[in-house]
C-alpha positions, -999 to 999 in steps of 0.1 A, spaced: -552 -169 -549 -539 -133 -550 -502 -126 -548 -509 -106 -516 -525 -136 -500 -496 -159 -510 -471 -133 -496 -490 -132 -463 -491 -170 -459 -454 -174 -468 -445 -146 -443 -467 -162 -416 -453 -197 -421 -417 -186 -423 -419 -163 -393 -437 -189 -372 -410 -215 -381 -383 -191 -372 -399 -183 -338 -403 -220 -330 -366 -225 -338 -356 -196 -316 -377 -210 -287 -355 -241 -287 -324 -221 -278 -315 -224 -241 -312 -186 -238 -347 -180 -252 -367 -153 -235 -403 -146 -244 -398 -109 -235 -374 -106 -264 -401 -119 -288 -427 -95 -273 -402 -66 -279 -398 -77 -315 -436 -77 -319 -438 -42 -305 -411 -31 -331 -432 -47 -358 -462 -27 -347 -442 5 -349 -428 -5 -383 -463 -13 -396 -475 22 -386 -446 39 -404 -462 36 -439 -465 73 -446 -447 70 -479 -467 40 -491 -447 8 -492 -472 -12 -512 -496 -40 -507 -470 -68 -510 -448 -54 -483 -479 -47 -461 -490 -83 -466 -456 -95 -456 -456 -74 -424 -491 -85 -415 -481 -121 -419 -451 -116 -395 -473 -98 -370 -499 -126 -369 -471 -152 -365 -457 -133 -336 -491 -129 -320 -500 -166 -324 -466 -178 -312 -467 -156 -281 -502 -167 -272 -494 -204 -277 -461 -201 -258 -477 -184 -228 -505 -209 -227 -480 -238 -224 -461 -220 -197 -491 -216 -173 
């Protein structure tokens, strides 16, 4: 497995775990998480100086974890 793939998987798993822990807090608000995802989208697009494939893999893992978490959370709330 390539290092970029390992980085992506670790970032995804770590971020998803962090989001699941956050959701157990009584003051949890999904709109905060949606705002964090929007910030990640902006951060991902600010790669004009070239941050490298490892960091890009890390960011993509985080974004996917946020997307999956939000989708699953909203599905359980309806």
